[in-house]
C-alpha positions in Angstrom: 23.5 -20.4 -74.1 26.1 -20.2 -76.8 29.5 -20.8 -75.3 28.0 -21.4 -71.9 29.0 -24.5 -69.9 28.6 -25.5 -66.2 31.2 -27.9 -64.8 31.6 -29.5 -61.4 34.5 -28.2 -59.3 37.4 -30.6 -59.0 40.9 -30.0 -57.8 42.7 -26.8 -56.8 42.1 -25.0 -60.1 38.4 -25.5 -59.8 38.2 -24.3 -56.2 40.2 -21.2 -57.1 37.8 -20.4 -59.9 34.8 -21.0 -57.6 36.3 -18.5 -55.1 37.1 -16.0 -57.8 33.6 -15.6 -59.2 32.3 -13.1 -56.6 35.4 -10.8 -57.3 34.2 -10.7 -60.9 30.5 -10.3 -60.2 30.9 -7.6 -57.6 33.6 -5.5 -59.3 32.5 -1.9 -59.1 30.0 -2.5 -56.3 31.0 -0.2 -53.5 28.9 -2.0 -50.9 30.6 -5.4 -51.4 33.3 -6.5 -49.0 35.6 -9.3 -50.2 35.5 -12.3 -47.8 38.8 -13.6 -46.6 39.9 -16.1 -49.2 41.6 -18.4 -46.7 38.4 -18.6 -44.6 36.2 -19.2 -47.6 38.7 -21.9 -48.9 38.4 -23.7 -45.6 34.6 -23.3 -45.5 34.2 -25.3 -48.8 36.8 -27.8 -47.7 35.6 -31.2 -46.6 38.7 -31.4 -44.4 38.1 -28.2 -42.5 34.3 -27.8 -42.4 32.4 -30.2 -40.0 29.2 -29.7 -42.1 30.5 -32.4 -44.4 30.4 -34.9 -41.6 26.6 -35.0 -42.0 26.2 -33.7 -45.6 27.3 -34.1 -49.2 27.8 -31.2 -51.6 28.9 -30.5 -55.1 30.3 -27.1 -56.3 29.8 -25.9 -59.8 31.2 -23.1 -61.9 29.6 -21.6 -65.1 32.0 -20.7 -67.9 31.7 -18.7 -71.0 34.5 -18.5 -73.6 37.0 -19.9 -71.0 36.1 -17.3 -68.3 34.1 -18.0 -65.1 30.8 -16.2 -65.1 28.9 -17.8 -62.2 28.9 -20.4 -59.4 26.5 -22.5 -57.3 26.6 -25.3 -54.7 24.1 -28.2 -54.4 24.0 -29.9 -51.0 22.1 -32.6 -49.1 22.1 -32.3 -45.3 21.2 -35.6 -43.7 21.0 -33.9 -40.3 18.3 -31.5 -41.7 16.4 -34.2 -43.5 16.4 -36.5 -40.5 14.5 -33.8 -38.7 12.2 -32.6 -41.4 11.7 -35.8 -43.4 10.9 -33.9 -46.6 13.5 -35.1 -49.2 14.7 -31.5 -49.6 18.1 -30.5 -51.0 19.6 -27.1 -51.0 21.5 -24.7 -53.2 23.9 -22.0 -52.1 26.9 -19.8 -53.0 24.9 -18.4 -55.9 26.7 -15.6 -57.7 26.6 -14.8 -61.4 26.7 -12.0 -64.0 23.6 -10.3 -65.2 22.4 -13.0 -67.6 19.3 -15.1 -67.0 20.8 -17.9 -69.1 23.7 -18.2 -66.6 21.3 -18.4 -63.6 19.1 -20.8 -65.3 22.0 -23.1 -66.3 23.4 -23.0 -62.7 20.1 -23.7 -61.0 19.2 -26.5 -63.5 22.6 -28.1 -62.9 22.1 -28.0 -59.1 18.6 -29.4 -59.5 19.7 -32.3 -61.6 22.4 -33.2 -59.1 19.9 -33.0 -56.2 17.3 -35.1 -58.1 20.0 -37.7 -58.7 20.5 -37.8 -54.9 16.7 -38.6 -54.5 15.6 -35.1 -53.5 12.1 -33.9 -54.6 12.4 -30.3 -53.6 15.1 -27.6 -53.4 15.4 -24.6 -51.2 18.0 -21.9 -50.9 20.3 -20.2 -50.9 22.1 -21.6 -47.9 25.9 -21.5 -47.8 26.0 -24.3 -46.7 23.2 -24.6 -44.0 20.6 -22.5 -42.3 23.0 -22.0 -39.4 25.4 -20.2 -41.8 24.7 -17.7 -44.6 21.0 -17.8 -45.3 18.8 -16.2 -48.0 19.3 -14.0 -51.0 19.5 -10.3 -50.5 16.5 -8.6 -52.1 16.4 -5.3 -50.3 19.3 -3.2 -48.7 21.8 -3.4 -51.5 23.5 -0.1 -50.6 24.7 -1.5 -47.1 27.8 -3.6 -46.8 27.3 -7.2 -45.6 28.0 -7.9 -41.9 30.1 -10.9 -40.9 28.5 -14.2 -42.0 25.8 -12.4 -44.1 25.6 -12.5 -47.8 25.4 -9.8 -50.4 23.9 -9.8 -53.9 23.4 -7.7 -57.0 19.9 -6.4 -57.8 19.5 -8.8 -60.7 19.8 -12.0 -58.6 16.3 -12.2 -57.3 14.5 -11.5 -60.7 16.7 -14.1 -62.4 16.1 -16.7 -59.8 12.3 -16.1 -60.0 12.4 -16.3 -63.8 13.9 -19.8 -63.4 10.8 -21.0 -61.7 11.6 -20.3 -58.0 9.0 -18.9 -55.5 9.4 -17.3 -52.1 9.1 -19.7 -49.1 10.3 -17.3 -46.4 12.0 -13.9 -45.9 14.4 -13.2 -43.1 15.3 -9.7 -41.8 18.4 -7.9 -40.6 18.0 -5.1 -38.1 20.3 -2.1 -37.6 20.7 -1.2 -34.0 22.2 1.9 -32.4 24.0 0.7 -29.3 24.3 4.2 -27.9 20.6 4.5 -27.3 19.4 3.7 -23.8 16.5 1.4 -23.3 13.1 3.0 -23.5 11.8 4.0 -20.1 9.0 1.5 -20.1 11.2 -1.5 -20.9 13.9 -0.3 -18.5 11.3 -0.1 -15.8 10.0 -3.6 -16.5 13.5 -5.0 -16.5 14.3 -3.3 -13.2 11.1 -4.7 -11.7 12.2 -8.3 -12.5 15.8 -7.7 -11.4 14.6 -6.4 -8.1 13.1 -9.7 -7.3 16.6 -11.2 -7.2 15.5 -14.0 -9.4 17.1 -12.7 -12.6 20.9 -12.6 -12.9 23.0 -11.9 -16.0 26.7 -12.9 -16.4 29.2 -12.9 -19.3 30.8 -15.9 -21.0 33.6 -17.5 -18.9 36.5 -18.6 -21.2 37.9 -20.5 -18.2 34.7 -22.6 -18.3 34.2 -22.5 -22.1 33.1 -26.1 -22.4 30.4 -25.6 -19.7 29.2 -22.3 -21.2 29.2 -23.6 -24.7 27.0 -26.5 -23.6 24.6 -24.1 -21.9 24.5 -21.8 -25.0 23.7 -24.7 -27.4 21.1 -26.2 -25.0 19.2 -22.8 -24.8 19.6 -22.4 -28.6 18.2 -25.9 -29.3 15.2 -25.3 -27.0 14.5 -21.7 -28.1 14.8 -22.2 -31.8 13.4 -25.7 -32.1 10.0 -24.5 -33.2 11.4 -22.1 -35.8 11.0 -22.7 -39.5 13.8 -24.8 -41.0 15.5 -25.4 -37.6 18.5 -27.7 -37.8 20.5 -28.5 -34.7 24.3 -28.1 -34.6 26.3 -31.3 -34.7 28.9 -31.9 -31.9 31.7 -31.2 -34.4 30.1 -27.9 -35.3 29.7 -27.1 -31.7 33.4 -27.7 -31.1 34.3 -25.5 -34.0 32.0 -22.8 -32.8 33.7 -22.9 -29.4 37.2 -22.6 -31.0 36.0 -19.7 -33.1 34.4 -17.9 -30.2 37.6 -18.3 -28.1 39.6 -16.8 -30.8 37.3 -14.0 -31.9 35.5 -12.6 -28.8 36.2 -11.3 -25.3 33.9 -12.6 -22.6 31.6 -9.6 -22.6 30.5 -10.4 -26.2 28.3 -13.2 -24.9 25.7 -12.9 -22.1 23.7 -15.5 -20.2 20.6 -14.7 -18.1 19.5 -17.1 -15.3 16.0 -17.1 -13.8 15.6 -18.7 -10.4 19.1 -20.2 -10.9 18.3 -21.8 -14.3 20.1 -20.7 -17.4 17.2 -19.3 -19.4 18.5 -16.9 -22.1 21.6 -16.1 -24.0 22.9 -13.7 -26.6 26.1 -13.8 -28.7 27.8 -11.0 -30.6 30.7 -11.1 -33.0 33.0 -8.4 -34.1 32.1 -7.4 -37.7 35.3 -8.7 -39.3 34.0 -7.5 -42.6 34.5 -3.8 -41.5 38.0 -4.6 -40.1 39.0 -6.4 -43.3 37.3 -4.4 -46.1 40.6 -2.9 -47.4 42.4 -6.3 -47.4 40.4 -7.4 -50.6 40.2 -10.9 -49.2 44.0 -11.3 -48.9 45.6 -12.1 -45.5 49.1 -12.6 -46.8 51.8 -11.4 -46.7 50.9 -8.8 -44.1 47.1 -8.7 -44.0 46.8 -11.1 -41.1 48.8 -8.9 -38.8 46.7 -5.8 -39.7 43.5 -7.7 -39.1 44.6 -9.1 -35.8 45.7 -5.7 -34.7 42.4 -4.2 -35.6 40.5 -6.8 -33.7 42.6 -6.9 -30.6 43.9 -3.4 -30.1 40.8 -1.4 -30.9 37.1 -2.0 -30.4 35.4 -2.9 -33.7 33.3 -0.3 -35.5 30.3 -2.6 -35.5 29.2 -6.0 -34.1 26.6 -8.5 -35.2 24.3 -10.5 -33.0 23.7 -13.8 -34.8 22.3 -15.8 -31.9 19.8 -14.8 -29.2 17.3 -17.1 -27.5 15.0 -17.5 -24.6 13.8 -20.9 -23.4 10.4 -21.7 -24.9 8.6 -22.0 -21.6 9.2 -18.3 -21.1 8.0 -17.3 -24.6 5.1 -14.8 -24.5 5.5 -14.0 -20.8 6.8 -10.8 -19.0 9.7 -12.9 -17.7 10.6 -14.0 -21.2 10.6 -10.4 -22.4 12.8 -9.4 -19.4 15.2 -12.2 -20.1 15.6 -11.1 -23.7 16.0 -7.5 -22.9 18.5 -8.3 -20.1 21.0 -10.1 -22.3 20.7 -7.6 -25.2 21.1 -4.6 -22.9 24.0 -6.2 -21.0 25.9 -6.7 -24.2 24.8 -3.3 -25.5 26.3 -1.6 -22.5 29.6 -3.6 -22.8 30.1 -2.5 -26.3 29.2 1.1 -25.7 31.8 1.3 -23.0 34.4 0.1 -25.5 33.3 2.6 -28.1 31.3 0.4 -30.4 28.0 2.0 -31.2 26.6 0.1 -34.2 25.2 -3.4 -34.4 23.3 -5.7 -36.7 20.8 -8.2 -35.3 20.3 -10.9 -37.8 18.7 -12.8 -39.0 15.0 -12.8 -37.9 12.2 -14.7 -39.5 9.6 -12.4 -41.0 6.8 -14.1 -39.1 8.6 -14.2 -35.8 6.4 -11.3 -34.7 7.2 -11.5 -30.9 10.9 -11.2 -31.6 10.5 -8.5 -34.2 8.3 -6.4 -31.8 10.8 -6.8 -29.0 13.8 -5.8 -31.3 11.8 -2.8 -32.6 10.8 -1.8 -29.1 14.5 -1.5 -28.0 15.3 0.6 -31.1 16.1 -1.9 -33.9 15.2 -0.9 -37.4 14.8 -3.4 -40.3 17.2 -2.5 -43.1 17.8 -5.6 -45.1 15.6 -8.4 -46.4 16.9 -11.8 -47.5 14.7 -14.3 -49.4 14.7 -18.1 -49.2 13.3 -19.7 -52.4 11.9 -23.2 -53.2 11.1 -25.3 -56.2 9.8 -28.8 -56.7 12.2 -31.2 -58.5 9.8 -33.9 -59.7 9.8 -32.8 -63.4 13.4 -31.6 -63.6 14.8 -34.8 -65.2 12.5 -34.4 -68.2 13.5 -30.8 -68.7 10.1 -29.5 -67.8 10.7 -26.3 -65.8 7.1 -25.1 -65.5 6.7 -23.4 -62.1 
């Protein structure tokens, strides 16, 4: 580790170094798309990100000979730990050059910070929470990251595992060709339920955004409550989500399905801003912001991502539940095809959520990326014992 130090991020200079690291690590990677620097700066800001209203975090940068060579975050989410009661901290924003010593130093620094906070286990990466960027890319390196999804170099996973981390869960991203019609059997099943008059699908109403946002979150909390690692959104995070959706999407990007008059399913898509911004190299100024807005508003995006889809738990495993899921997905699919958008990513999906995986694959989704969530116990960290 000669010449290698890891320091906590403080002040503007430290934050700039933290944001600069990916540009150094991914230089020469044709699949990487630089995130918008302004958005990332606000994401790590306690002032702008409501995550910090229920969590604490510390950012770190690794330096060698005065140059940044890696970064990591360590965070404790009280909202998560109130639900799971397992004294678990998290790491995230892990990027570093191809050097196991750098990964080891970054992870050890994060572990020590979490142990000092009373945590006995660490999982990650999450940047910052499971409701944001989740997992470390371990397969699918040749494909650019979709909006709000991470990217990695091939050496990340091996170096993390060499530092004593083990897999706790994989999550998958599916590629979806919007232009493909529903398979005949599924289309027939959907029509059969629709003909009863008991299933109705409608788009988001921006005029009634507060009402529809409350419905969306209520379905999400019910549908996802049994999923591994589930953490509910705080009210401040819900408010921010509503503001973002109002800015980014037209009403047809979101669909609600009602069954017998009850809101029972929802699906949300986002324009893949990464595709629209890939030539901006993270810079919005002086003219990038106008180019980005023009691309988002004047022309349908090349691709979209579906980050949220849910069906109320009481319908899980039933024909009605399948029809509800297919109805919201196909409604949004047809909306985007009519506008000229033919590609989508459905992500992320837990590897052991077999009913959802089967349904996505039945409508034509193909798994094309795998992200891994790692864990490590912290009990022996303070003594320097890093035996797995």
